[in-house]
A tleap script that builds the chain and sets N, CA, C and O, in Angstrom:
source leaprc.protein.ff14SB
mol = sequence {
  NMET SER LEU ASP ARG VAL ASN PRO GLY ALA
  LEU SER PRO ALA THR GLY PHE SER HIE ALA
  VAL VAL ALA THR GLY SER ARG VAL VAL PHE
  LEU ALA GLY GLN THR ALA LEU ASP ALA ASP
  GLY LYS VAL VAL GLY ALA THR LEU PRO GLU
  GLN PHE ARG THR ALA LEU THR ASN LEU LEU
  ALA ALA LEU ALA ALA ALA GLY GLY SER PRO
  GLY ASP LEU ALA ARG VAL THR VAL TYR ALA
  THR ASP VAL ALA ALA TYR ARG GLU GLN ALA
  ARG GLU LEU GLY SER ILE TRP ARG GLU LEU
  ALA GLY ARG ASP TYR PRO ALA MET ALA VAL
  ILE GLY ALA VAL ARG LEU TRP ASP ALA GLU
  ALA LEU VAL GLU LEU ASP GLY PHE ALA VAL
  LEU CGLU
}
set mol.1.N position { -28.004 149.227 -71.013 }
set mol.1.CA position { -29.649 148.343 -70.628 }
set mol.1.C position { -30.274 148.866 -71.587 }
set mol.1.O position { -30.440 150.082 -71.494 }
set mol.2.N position { -30.766 148.249 -72.673 }
set mol.2.CA position { -32.275 148.957 -72.887 }
set mol.2.C position { -33.316 147.872 -73.489 }
set mol.2.O position { -33.205 146.979 -74.330 }
set mol.3.N position { -34.438 148.377 -72.635 }
set mol.3.CA position { -35.767 147.182 -72.960 }
set mol.3.C position { -36.488 147.925 -73.738 }
set mol.3.O position { -36.852 149.030 -73.337 }
set mol.4.N position { -36.850 147.440 -75.060 }
set mol.4.CA position { -37.212 147.853 -75.524 }
set mol.4.C position { -38.828 147.467 -75.891 }
set mol.4.O position { -38.983 146.392 -76.471 }
set mol.5.N position { -39.773 148.097 -75.656 }
set mol.5.CA position { -41.410 147.397 -76.316 }
set mol.5.C position { -42.141 147.531 -77.396 }
set mol.5.O position { -42.531 148.567 -77.935 }
set mol.6.N position { -42.330 146.296 -77.724 }
set mol.6.CA position { -42.927 146.298 -78.983 }
set mol.6.C position { -44.439 145.533 -79.534 }
set mol.6.O position { -44.635 144.365 -79.868 }
set mol.7.N position { -45.493 146.844 -79.465 }
set mol.7.CA position { -46.266 145.637 -80.441 }
set mol.7.C position { -47.261 147.096 -81.396 }
set mol.7.O position { -47.800 148.200 -81.481 }
set mol.8.N position { -46.765 145.614 -81.963 }
set mol.8.CA position { -47.539 145.726 -83.138 }
set mol.8.C position { -48.699 145.804 -83.168 }
set mol.8.O position { -49.447 145.470 -82.249 }
set mol.9.N position { -49.286 146.609 -85.062 }
set mol.9.CA position { -50.721 146.939 -84.870 }
set mol.9.C position { -51.597 146.451 -84.972 }
set mol.9.O position { -52.738 146.619 -84.540 }
set mol.10.N position { -50.618 145.027 -86.240 }
set mol.10.CA position { -51.910 144.217 -86.668 }
set mol.10.C position { -52.578 143.392 -85.142 }
set mol.10.O position { -53.764 143.070 -85.214 }
set mol.11.N position { -51.797 143.060 -83.771 }
set mol.11.CA position { -52.253 142.369 -82.957 }
set mol.11.C position { -53.062 143.218 -82.155 }
set mol.11.O position { -52.971 144.442 -82.068 }
set mol.12.N position { -54.215 142.129 -81.320 }
set mol.12.CA position { -55.052 143.234 -80.547 }
set mol.12.C position { -53.990 143.878 -79.000 }
set mol.12.O position { -53.129 143.476 -78.217 }
set mol.13.N position { -54.649 144.866 -79.252 }
set mol.13.CA position { -53.769 146.020 -78.009 }
set mol.13.C position { -53.432 145.262 -76.414 }
set mol.13.O position { -54.107 144.567 -75.655 }
set mol.14.N position { -52.354 145.678 -76.390 }
set mol.14.CA position { -51.550 145.389 -75.603 }
set mol.14.C position { -52.083 146.077 -74.528 }
set mol.14.O position { -52.156 147.252 -74.887 }
set mol.15.N position { -52.626 145.921 -73.033 }
set mol.15.CA position { -53.337 145.736 -71.764 }
set mol.15.C position { -52.790 145.582 -70.718 }
set mol.15.O position { -53.361 144.989 -69.804 }
set mol.16.N position { -51.959 145.914 -70.633 }
set mol.16.CA position { -51.320 145.406 -68.841 }
set mol.16.C position { -49.852 144.946 -69.337 }
set mol.16.O position { -48.856 144.779 -68.633 }
set mol.17.N position { -49.930 144.847 -70.191 }
set mol.17.CA position { -48.494 143.810 -70.994 }
set mol.17.C position { -47.892 144.541 -71.974 }
set mol.17.O position { -48.456 145.555 -72.385 }
set mol.18.N position { -46.450 144.070 -72.583 }
set mol.18.CA position { -46.286 144.031 -73.969 }
set mol.18.C position { -45.865 142.961 -74.985 }
set mol.18.O position { -44.838 142.282 -74.956 }
set mol.19.N position { -46.632 142.947 -75.687 }
set mol.19.CA position { -46.396 141.741 -76.824 }
set mol.19.C position { -45.180 141.131 -76.869 }
set mol.19.O position { -45.291 139.948 -76.546 }
set mol.20.N position { -43.972 141.477 -77.158 }
set mol.20.CA position { -42.605 141.701 -77.319 }
set mol.20.C position { -41.546 142.395 -76.581 }
set mol.20.O position { -42.080 143.436 -76.199 }
set mol.21.N position { -40.466 142.378 -76.221 }
set mol.21.CA position { -39.534 143.062 -75.202 }
set mol.21.C position { -38.090 142.080 -75.748 }
set mol.21.O position { -37.758 140.897 -75.673 }
set mol.22.N position { -37.527 143.309 -76.298 }
set mol.22.CA position { -36.321 143.812 -77.279 }
set mol.22.C position { -35.017 143.899 -75.852 }
set mol.22.O position { -34.574 144.991 -75.497 }
set mol.23.N position { -34.514 142.418 -75.117 }
set mol.23.CA position { -33.690 142.891 -73.876 }
set mol.23.C position { -31.889 143.253 -74.672 }
set mol.23.O position { -31.263 142.563 -75.477 }
set mol.24.N position { -31.520 144.560 -74.039 }
set mol.24.CA position { -30.069 144.369 -75.133 }
set mol.24.C position { -29.782 145.311 -73.311 }
set mol.24.O position { -30.201 146.330 -72.762 }
set mol.25.N position { -28.574 143.864 -72.895 }
set mol.25.CA position { -27.938 144.488 -71.930 }
set mol.25.C position { -26.640 142.437 -71.112 }
set mol.25.O position { -26.557 141.245 -71.409 }
set mol.26.N position { -25.963 143.520 -69.977 }
set mol.26.CA position { -25.284 142.643 -70.068 }
set mol.26.C position { -24.704 141.533 -69.268 }
set mol.26.O position { -23.636 140.922 -69.248 }
set mol.27.N position { -26.378 141.505 -68.296 }
set mol.27.CA position { -26.839 140.907 -67.035 }
set mol.27.C position { -27.938 140.414 -66.787 }
set mol.27.O position { -28.530 141.112 -65.963 }
set mol.28.N position { -28.727 139.203 -67.222 }
set mol.28.CA position { -29.515 138.752 -67.185 }
set mol.28.C position { -30.134 138.411 -65.672 }
set mol.28.O position { -29.280 137.705 -65.135 }
set mol.29.N position { -31.144 138.587 -64.842 }
set mol.29.CA position { -31.480 137.934 -63.221 }
set mol.29.C position { -32.781 137.124 -64.260 }
set mol.29.O position { -33.346 137.424 -65.311 }
set mol.30.N position { -32.855 135.896 -63.230 }
set mol.30.CA position { -34.214 134.789 -63.705 }
set mol.30.C position { -34.340 135.389 -61.796 }
set mol.30.O position { -33.470 135.727 -60.992 }
set mol.31.N position { -35.537 135.304 -61.717 }
set mol.31.CA position { -36.502 135.701 -60.879 }
set mol.31.C position { -37.145 134.301 -60.568 }
set mol.31.O position { -37.619 133.641 -61.493 }
set mol.32.N position { -37.167 133.786 -59.111 }
set mol.32.CA position { -37.928 132.427 -59.350 }
set mol.32.C position { -39.525 132.903 -58.814 }
set mol.32.O position { -39.766 134.077 -58.532 }
set mol.33.N position { -40.245 132.143 -58.751 }
set mol.33.CA position { -41.893 131.990 -58.562 }
set mol.33.C position { -42.220 132.805 -57.199 }
set mol.33.O position { -41.652 132.309 -56.226 }
set mol.34.N position { -42.721 133.529 -57.018 }
set mol.34.CA position { -42.661 134.269 -55.731 }
set mol.34.C position { -43.912 134.111 -55.145 }
set mol.34.O position { -44.670 134.571 -55.999 }
set mol.35.N position { -44.779 133.633 -53.939 }
set mol.35.CA position { -45.957 133.668 -53.872 }
set mol.35.C position { -46.462 134.959 -52.564 }
set mol.35.O position { -45.901 136.048 -52.443 }
set mol.36.N position { -47.168 134.662 -52.045 }
set mol.36.CA position { -47.916 135.610 -51.149 }
set mol.36.C position { -47.307 135.418 -49.672 }
set mol.36.O position { -48.127 135.608 -48.773 }
set mol.37.N position { -45.355 134.902 -49.076 }
set mol.37.CA position { -45.390 134.869 -48.521 }
set mol.37.C position { -44.862 135.767 -47.835 }
set mol.37.O position { -44.297 136.690 -48.422 }
set mol.38.N position { -44.925 135.718 -45.951 }
set mol.38.CA position { -44.206 137.037 -45.183 }
set mol.38.C position { -43.080 136.281 -45.550 }
set mol.38.O position { -42.782 135.393 -46.348 }
set mol.39.N position { -42.203 137.455 -44.041 }
set mol.39.CA position { -40.779 136.699 -43.641 }
set mol.39.C position { -41.128 135.372 -42.847 }
set mol.39.O position { -40.161 134.616 -42.752 }
set mol.40.N position { -41.938 135.063 -42.439 }
set mol.40.CA position { -41.765 133.703 -41.260 }
set mol.40.C position { -42.246 132.926 -42.644 }
set mol.40.O position { -42.579 131.846 -42.156 }
set mol.41.N position { -42.470 132.814 -43.962 }
set mol.41.CA position { -42.520 131.497 -44.274 }
set mol.41.C position { -44.409 131.557 -44.622 }
set mol.41.O position { -44.829 130.708 -45.408 }
set mol.42.N position { -44.917 132.060 -44.316 }
set mol.42.CA position { -46.575 131.836 -44.295 }
set mol.42.C position { -46.969 133.116 -45.349 }
set mol.42.O position { -46.522 134.225 -45.641 }
set mol.43.N position { -48.802 131.680 -45.956 }
set mol.43.CA position { -48.797 132.887 -47.181 }
set mol.43.C position { -50.318 133.699 -46.199 }
set mol.43.O position { -51.319 133.313 -45.596 }
set mol.44.N position { -49.721 134.838 -46.516 }
set mol.44.CA position { -50.949 136.073 -46.179 }
set mol.44.C position { -51.725 136.379 -46.961 }
set mol.44.O position { -51.639 136.034 -48.139 }
set mol.45.N position { -52.785 137.188 -46.429 }
set mol.45.CA position { -53.885 137.338 -47.829 }
set mol.45.C position { -54.883 136.870 -48.336 }
set mol.45.O position { -54.802 136.309 -49.428 }
set mol.46.N position { -56.319 137.009 -47.529 }
set mol.46.CA position { -57.287 136.417 -48.053 }
set mol.46.C position { -57.817 136.478 -49.415 }
set mol.46.O position { -58.788 135.761 -49.657 }
set mol.47.N position { -57.340 137.216 -50.343 }
set mol.47.CA position { -57.874 137.151 -51.237 }
set mol.47.C position { -56.992 137.316 -52.428 }
set mol.47.O position { -55.821 136.959 -52.299 }
set mol.48.N position { -57.356 137.770 -53.480 }
set mol.48.CA position { -56.648 137.615 -55.173 }
set mol.48.C position { -55.470 138.514 -54.932 }
set mol.48.O position { -54.243 138.454 -54.852 }
set mol.49.N position { -56.354 139.292 -54.866 }
set mol.49.CA position { -55.322 141.467 -54.879 }
set mol.49.C position { -54.572 140.830 -53.306 }
set mol.49.O position { -53.348 140.952 -53.285 }
set mol.50.N position { -54.764 140.635 -52.923 }
set mol.50.CA position { -54.469 141.421 -51.447 }
set mol.50.C position { -52.721 139.753 -51.991 }
set mol.50.O position { -51.582 140.161 -52.217 }
set mol.51.N position { -53.020 138.352 -52.042 }
set mol.51.CA position { -51.968 138.165 -52.063 }
set mol.51.C position { -51.321 138.266 -53.758 }
set mol.51.O position { -50.259 137.685 -53.983 }
set mol.52.N position { -51.813 138.799 -54.554 }
set mol.52.CA position { -51.230 139.715 -55.991 }
set mol.52.C position { -49.738 140.731 -54.912 }
set mol.52.O position { -48.567 140.528 -54.590 }
set mol.53.N position { -50.438 141.452 -54.790 }
set mol.53.CA position { -49.653 142.799 -54.166 }
set mol.53.C position { -48.888 142.052 -52.941 }
set mol.53.O position { -48.125 142.787 -52.313 }
set mol.54.N position { -48.962 140.916 -52.575 }
set mol.54.CA position { -47.478 140.581 -51.718 }
set mol.54.C position { -46.764 139.783 -53.065 }
set mol.54.O position { -45.648 140.201 -53.375 }
set mol.55.N position { -47.246 138.836 -53.757 }
set mol.55.CA position { -46.624 137.939 -54.198 }
set mol.55.C position { -45.050 138.983 -55.129 }
set mol.55.O position { -43.877 138.656 -55.309 }
set mol.56.N position { -45.891 140.357 -55.527 }
set mol.56.CA position { -45.791 140.955 -56.797 }
set mol.56.C position { -43.671 141.894 -55.581 }
set mol.56.O position { -42.484 141.928 -55.904 }
set mol.57.N position { -44.528 142.425 -54.214 }
set mol.57.CA position { -43.385 143.215 -53.619 }
set mol.57.C position { -42.426 142.446 -53.456 }
set mol.57.O position { -41.405 142.790 -52.860 }
set mol.58.N position { -42.660 140.976 -54.097 }
set mol.58.CA position { -41.908 139.836 -53.029 }
set mol.58.C position { -40.500 139.571 -54.402 }
set mol.58.O position { -39.282 139.404 -54.328 }
set mol.59.N position { -41.077 139.620 -55.072 }
set mol.59.CA position { -40.752 140.036 -57.085 }
set mol.59.C position { -39.995 140.631 -57.113 }
set mol.59.O position { -38.826 140.281 -57.272 }
set mol.60.N position { -40.397 141.746 -56.966 }
set mol.60.CA position { -39.741 143.287 -56.881 }
set mol.60.C position { -38.586 143.455 -55.680 }
set mol.60.O position { -37.798 144.400 -55.632 }
set mol.61.N position { -38.645 142.314 -54.689 }
set mol.61.CA position { -37.460 143.103 -53.329 }
set mol.61.C position { -36.409 141.771 -54.244 }
set mol.61.O position { -35.268 142.161 -54.493 }
set mol.62.N position { -36.701 140.517 -54.650 }
set mol.62.CA position { -35.708 140.003 -54.950 }
set mol.62.C position { -34.555 140.040 -56.284 }
set mol.62.O position { -33.479 139.508 -56.558 }
set mol.63.N position { -35.851 141.365 -57.126 }
set mol.63.CA position { -35.528 141.672 -58.201 }
set mol.63.C position { -34.097 143.199 -57.624 }
set mol.63.O position { -32.953 143.438 -58.010 }
set mol.64.N position { -35.086 143.907 -56.501 }
set mol.64.CA position { -34.223 144.933 -56.522 }
set mol.64.C position { -33.046 144.779 -55.672 }
set mol.64.O position { -32.396 145.817 -55.547 }
set mol.65.N position { -32.350 143.167 -54.704 }
set mol.65.CA position { -31.417 142.437 -54.264 }
set mol.65.C position { -30.498 142.294 -55.374 }
set mol.65.O position { -29.369 142.764 -55.230 }
set mol.66.N position { -30.726 141.862 -56.187 }
set mol.66.CA position { -30.605 141.692 -57.155 }
set mol.66.C position { -29.544 142.975 -58.061 }
set mol.66.O position { -28.668 142.533 -58.804 }
set mol.67.N position { -29.619 143.666 -57.997 }
set mol.67.CA position { -29.617 145.386 -58.448 }
set mol.67.C position { -30.249 145.963 -59.346 }
set mol.67.O position { -29.780 146.812 -60.105 }
set mol.68.N position { -31.764 145.405 -59.333 }
set mol.68.CA position { -32.234 145.866 -60.206 }
set mol.68.C position { -33.896 146.216 -60.384 }
set mol.68.O position { -34.539 145.261 -59.948 }
set mol.69.N position { -34.331 146.751 -60.635 }
set mol.69.CA position { -35.536 147.563 -61.001 }
set mol.69.C position { -37.030 147.001 -61.596 }
set mol.69.O position { -36.881 146.003 -62.301 }
set mol.70.N position { -38.150 147.357 -61.478 }
set mol.70.CA position { -39.382 147.378 -62.421 }
set mol.70.C position { -39.145 147.433 -63.784 }
set mol.70.O position { -39.788 146.731 -64.565 }
set mol.71.N position { -38.337 148.152 -64.119 }
set mol.71.CA position { -38.354 148.679 -65.207 }
set mol.71.C position { -37.693 147.692 -66.167 }
set mol.71.O position { -38.044 147.487 -67.329 }
set mol.72.N position { -36.551 147.032 -65.425 }
set mol.72.CA position { -35.490 145.949 -65.736 }
set mol.72.C position { -36.166 144.592 -66.577 }
set mol.72.O position { -35.712 143.949 -67.523 }
set mol.73.N position { -37.654 144.431 -65.684 }
set mol.73.CA position { -38.526 143.219 -66.404 }
set mol.73.C position { -38.423 143.197 -67.715 }
set mol.73.O position { -38.454 144.130 -68.517 }
set mol.74.N position { -38.276 141.881 -67.901 }
set mol.74.CA position { -38.364 141.683 -69.842 }
set mol.74.C position { -39.260 140.448 -69.804 }
set mol.74.O position { -39.577 139.950 -70.883 }
set mol.75.N position { -39.757 139.833 -68.515 }
set mol.75.CA position { -40.120 138.935 -68.864 }
set mol.75.C position { -41.493 138.403 -67.130 }
set mol.75.O position { -41.221 138.711 -65.970 }
set mol.76.N position { -42.411 137.850 -67.429 }
set mol.76.CA position { -42.744 137.875 -65.873 }
set mol.76.C position { -44.315 136.308 -66.566 }
set mol.76.O position { -44.651 136.071 -67.726 }
set mol.77.N position { -44.625 135.909 -65.779 }
set mol.77.CA position { -45.343 135.335 -65.769 }
set mol.77.C position { -46.023 134.544 -64.614 }
set mol.77.O position { -45.523 133.986 -63.637 }
set mol.78.N position { -47.552 134.686 -65.098 }
set mol.78.CA position { -48.847 134.605 -63.223 }
set mol.78.C position { -49.029 133.334 -63.488 }
set mol.78.O position { -48.986 132.846 -64.617 }
set mol.79.N position { -49.256 132.692 -62.377 }
set mol.79.CA position { -49.620 131.264 -62.639 }
set mol.79.C position { -51.261 131.592 -61.171 }
set mol.79.O position { -51.331 132.345 -60.200 }
set mol.80.N position { -51.835 131.007 -61.519 }
set mol.80.CA position { -53.586 131.653 -61.104 }
set mol.80.C position { -54.722 130.140 -60.707 }
set mol.80.O position { -55.397 129.296 -61.297 }
set mol.81.N position { -54.456 130.425 -59.753 }
set mol.81.CA position { -55.436 129.247 -59.380 }
set mol.81.C position { -56.391 128.643 -59.552 }
set mol.81.O position { -56.788 127.478 -59.548 }
set mol.82.N position { -57.108 130.738 -59.893 }
set mol.82.CA position { -58.492 130.994 -60.745 }
set mol.82.C position { -58.106 131.986 -62.060 }
set mol.82.O position { -57.881 133.180 -62.260 }
set mol.83.N position { -58.176 130.710 -62.838 }
set mol.83.CA position { -58.043 132.337 -64.137 }
set mol.83.C position { -59.283 133.591 -64.326 }
set mol.83.O position { -59.429 134.808 -64.440 }
set mol.84.N position { -60.179 132.023 -64.251 }
set mol.84.CA position { -61.557 133.071 -64.056 }
set mol.84.C position { -61.662 134.051 -62.912 }
set mol.84.O position { -62.164 135.127 -63.235 }
set mol.85.N position { -61.342 133.938 -61.786 }
set mol.85.CA position { -60.864 135.324 -61.102 }
set mol.85.C position { -59.863 135.867 -61.479 }
set mol.85.O position { -59.917 137.096 -61.453 }
set mol.86.N position { -59.258 135.575 -61.709 }
set mol.86.CA position { -57.651 136.959 -62.300 }
set mol.86.C position { -58.456 137.659 -63.353 }
set mol.86.O position { -58.080 138.828 -63.258 }
set mol.87.N position { -59.383 137.593 -64.336 }
set mol.87.CA position { -59.826 138.171 -65.405 }
set mol.87.C position { -60.849 139.336 -64.540 }
set mol.87.O position { -60.789 140.564 -64.618 }
set mol.88.N position { -61.609 138.653 -63.865 }
set mol.88.CA position { -62.689 139.973 -63.683 }
set mol.88.C position { -62.190 139.837 -62.631 }
set mol.88.O position { -62.901 139.214 -61.842 }
set mol.89.N position { -61.018 140.234 -62.168 }
set mol.89.CA position { -60.401 141.167 -61.234 }
set mol.89.C position { -59.217 141.924 -61.854 }
set mol.89.O position { -58.461 142.752 -61.346 }
set mol.90.N position { -59.264 141.423 -63.064 }
set mol.90.CA position { -57.807 142.196 -63.889 }
set mol.90.C position { -57.587 143.926 -63.595 }
set mol.90.O position { -56.598 144.648 -63.715 }
set mol.91.N position { -58.872 144.170 -63.198 }
set mol.91.CA position { -58.506 146.042 -63.448 }
set mol.91.C position { -58.046 146.388 -61.970 }
set mol.91.O position { -57.446 147.408 -61.632 }
set mol.92.N position { -58.304 145.709 -61.442 }
set mol.92.CA position { -57.038 146.150 -59.915 }
set mol.92.C position { -56.127 145.397 -59.570 }
set mol.92.O position { -55.730 145.449 -58.405 }
set mol.93.N position { -55.514 144.432 -60.561 }
set mol.93.CA position { -55.197 143.523 -59.655 }
set mol.93.C position { -53.522 144.738 -60.795 }
set mol.93.O position { -52.369 144.876 -60.385 }
set mol.94.N position { -54.288 145.506 -62.537 }
set mol.94.CA position { -53.629 145.953 -62.614 }
set mol.94.C position { -52.967 147.171 -62.661 }
set mol.94.O position { -52.048 147.478 -63.420 }
set mol.95.N position { -53.596 147.975 -61.634 }
set mol.95.CA position { -54.218 148.569 -60.634 }
set mol.95.C position { -52.431 148.313 -58.905 }
set mol.95.O position { -51.629 148.905 -58.183 }
set mol.96.N position { -52.888 147.209 -59.259 }
set mol.96.CA position { -51.697 147.033 -58.057 }
set mol.96.C position { -50.475 147.170 -58.680 }
set mol.96.O position { -49.571 147.914 -58.299 }
set mol.97.N position { -50.449 146.257 -59.891 }
set mol.97.CA position { -49.174 146.002 -60.602 }
set mol.97.C position { -48.437 147.679 -61.057 }
set mol.97.O position { -47.222 147.848 -61.159 }
set mol.98.N position { -49.152 148.436 -61.209 }
set mol.98.CA position { -48.289 149.957 -61.597 }
set mol.98.C position { -47.921 150.786 -60.246 }
set mol.98.O position { -47.013 151.617 -60.265 }
set mol.99.N position { -48.548 150.559 -59.271 }
set mol.99.CA position { -48.514 151.459 -58.473 }
set mol.99.C position { -47.125 150.554 -57.835 }
set mol.99.O position { -46.328 151.146 -57.108 }
set mol.100.N position { -47.031 149.855 -57.999 }
set mol.100.CA position { -45.791 148.546 -57.197 }
set mol.100.C position { -44.684 148.838 -58.639 }
set mol.100.O position { -43.650 149.398 -58.273 }
set mol.101.N position { -44.743 148.522 -60.351 }
set mol.101.CA position { -43.757 148.930 -60.963 }
set mol.101.C position { -43.803 149.817 -61.819 }
set mol.101.O position { -42.841 149.961 -62.574 }
set mol.102.N position { -44.665 150.443 -61.896 }
set mol.102.CA position { -45.570 150.768 -63.303 }
set mol.102.C position { -45.961 151.256 -64.901 }
set mol.102.O position { -47.152 151.444 -64.655 }
set mol.103.N position { -45.877 151.502 -65.940 }
set mol.103.CA position { -46.300 151.248 -66.722 }
set mol.103.C position { -44.926 150.906 -67.949 }
set mol.103.O position { -45.048 150.919 -69.174 }
set mol.104.N position { -44.283 150.758 -67.545 }
set mol.104.CA position { -43.153 150.021 -68.436 }
set mol.104.C position { -43.045 148.132 -68.365 }
set mol.104.O position { -42.149 147.466 -67.846 }
set mol.105.N position { -44.439 147.586 -69.164 }
set mol.105.CA position { -45.080 146.380 -68.546 }
set mol.105.C position { -43.503 145.366 -69.906 }
set mol.105.O position { -42.770 145.806 -70.792 }
set mol.106.N position { -43.740 143.814 -69.227 }
set mol.106.CA position { -42.803 143.336 -69.782 }
set mol.106.C position { -43.882 142.486 -70.264 }
set mol.106.O position { -45.099 142.385 -70.108 }
set mol.107.N position { -42.410 141.586 -71.283 }
set mol.107.CA position { -43.963 140.309 -72.126 }
set mol.107.C position { -44.712 139.165 -70.548 }
set mol.107.O position { -44.054 138.384 -69.860 }
set mol.108.N position { -45.836 139.405 -70.453 }
set mol.108.CA position { -46.251 138.411 -69.902 }
set mol.108.C position { -47.045 137.282 -70.360 }
set mol.108.O position { -47.289 137.029 -71.539 }
set mol.109.N position { -47.537 136.438 -69.064 }
set mol.109.CA position { -48.923 135.380 -69.630 }
set mol.109.C position { -48.955 134.731 -68.255 }
set mol.109.O position { -48.153 134.454 -67.362 }
set mol.110.N position { -50.941 134.558 -68.630 }
set mol.110.CA position { -51.396 134.265 -66.982 }
set mol.110.C position { -51.486 133.080 -67.416 }
set mol.110.O position { -52.020 132.743 -68.473 }
set mol.111.N position { -50.722 132.056 -66.247 }
set mol.111.CA position { -51.650 129.963 -66.629 }
set mol.111.C position { -52.132 129.881 -65.233 }
set mol.111.O position { -51.822 130.394 -64.158 }
set mol.112.N position { -53.239 128.819 -65.779 }
set mol.112.CA position { -53.873 128.647 -64.672 }
set mol.112.C position { -53.377 127.284 -64.512 }
set mol.112.O position { -53.210 126.329 -65.272 }
set mol.113.N position { -53.147 127.575 -62.934 }
set mol.113.CA position { -52.300 125.560 -61.969 }
set mol.113.C position { -53.649 125.159 -61.389 }
set mol.113.O position { -54.576 125.920 -61.111 }
set mol.114.N position { -53.624 124.409 -61.311 }
set mol.114.CA position { -54.369 123.417 -60.085 }
set mol.114.C position { -54.425 123.367 -59.146 }
set mol.114.O position { -55.419 123.115 -58.464 }
set mol.115.N position { -52.614 123.757 -58.585 }
set mol.115.CA position { -52.236 124.401 -57.121 }
set mol.115.C position { -51.393 124.611 -57.207 }
set mol.115.O position { -50.896 123.946 -58.115 }
set mol.116.N position { -50.531 125.435 -56.631 }
set mol.116.CA position { -49.195 126.105 -55.506 }
set mol.116.C position { -48.255 125.094 -55.203 }
set mol.116.O position { -48.221 123.957 -55.676 }
set mol.117.N position { -47.384 125.680 -54.255 }
set mol.117.CA position { -46.186 124.956 -53.651 }
set mol.117.C position { -47.382 124.895 -52.023 }
set mol.117.O position { -47.790 124.018 -51.261 }
set mol.118.N position { -47.486 125.892 -52.124 }
set mol.118.CA position { -48.339 126.339 -50.707 }
set mol.118.C position { -49.745 126.408 -51.079 }
set mol.118.O position { -50.206 127.409 -51.627 }
set mol.119.N position { -50.676 125.037 -50.712 }
set mol.119.CA position { -51.805 124.993 -50.506 }
set mol.119.C position { -52.758 126.335 -50.515 }
set mol.119.O position { -53.945 126.174 -50.801 }
set mol.120.N position { -52.457 127.151 -50.327 }
set mol.120.CA position { -53.243 128.360 -48.934 }
set mol.120.C position { -53.968 129.247 -50.808 }
set mol.120.O position { -55.023 129.549 -51.366 }
set mol.121.N position { -51.549 129.291 -51.142 }
set mol.121.CA position { -51.415 130.261 -52.106 }
set mol.121.C position { -52.546 130.348 -52.944 }
set mol.121.O position { -53.159 129.281 -52.954 }
set mol.122.N position { -53.285 131.630 -53.979 }
set mol.122.CA position { -53.844 132.072 -55.331 }
set mol.122.C position { -52.821 132.494 -56.719 }
set mol.122.O position { -52.967 132.163 -57.896 }
set mol.123.N position { -51.923 133.212 -56.184 }
set mol.123.CA position { -51.045 133.636 -57.394 }
set mol.123.C position { -49.168 133.258 -57.392 }
set mol.123.O position { -48.456 132.943 -56.438 }
set mol.124.N position { -48.934 133.383 -58.346 }
set mol.124.CA position { -47.416 132.832 -58.003 }
set mol.124.C position { -46.831 133.717 -59.007 }
set mol.124.O position { -46.965 133.440 -60.199 }
set mol.125.N position { -46.118 134.882 -58.587 }
set mol.125.CA position { -45.090 135.694 -59.958 }
set mol.125.C position { -43.737 134.877 -60.661 }
set mol.125.O position { -43.139 134.089 -59.928 }
set mol.126.N position { -43.403 135.005 -61.639 }
set mol.126.CA position { -42.157 134.961 -61.511 }
set mol.126.C position { -41.850 135.130 -62.798 }
set mol.126.O position { -42.716 135.074 -63.670 }
set mol.127.N position { -40.492 135.372 -63.069 }
set mol.127.CA position { -39.590 135.932 -64.363 }
set mol.127.C position { -38.476 136.330 -64.703 }
set mol.127.O position { -37.760 135.705 -63.921 }
set mol.128.N position { -37.704 137.034 -65.423 }
set mol.128.CA position { -36.614 137.319 -65.637 }
set mol.128.C position { -36.195 139.194 -66.129 }
set mol.128.O position { -37.026 139.994 -66.560 }
set mol.129.N position { -35.419 139.343 -66.005 }
set mol.129.CA position { -34.911 141.032 -66.229 }
set mol.129.C position { -33.362 140.893 -66.736 }
set mol.129.O position { -32.636 139.901 -66.685 }
set mol.130.N position { -33.116 142.067 -67.188 }
set mol.130.CA position { -32.329 142.520 -67.632 }
set mol.130.C position { -31.370 143.368 -67.353 }
set mol.130.O position { -31.688 144.546 -67.517 }
set mol.131.N position { -30.379 143.183 -67.012 }
set mol.131.CA position { -29.030 144.455 -66.394 }
set mol.131.C position { -28.368 145.286 -67.348 }
set mol.131.O position { -28.391 145.019 -68.549 }
set mol.132.N position { -27.803 146.241 -66.894 }
set mol.132.CA position { -26.830 146.617 -67.448 }
set mol.132.C position { -25.333 145.889 -66.922 }
set mol.132.O position { -24.269 146.221 -67.444 }
savepdb mol mol.pdb
quit
């Protein structure tokens, strides 16, 4: 399996994401949206960074259970209830990403959402990975 990250010089610099990811492998894992739910199904964390950490941890736990690792992520979509707050805290969120998932960034998008499934949720992450 290989993931080749492509960041053309003609595009703005890719900071915390890749413009394109070319995936070669034999299994694709589709990851359901994960929020900051604990094992009891309750949203934990009052701030965006706290919830982002838990949501990313949950996404990576689902990926690990399917046999993958953070470097296998080809695409992640982030749904945020406050995109302005997400942008303002991007440096801290990026630090959390690097701590938990490393620096091999997938193709990513951040999408504003009026609300998520749980009204207390501030952020949700989904994506897919390519495994051998």
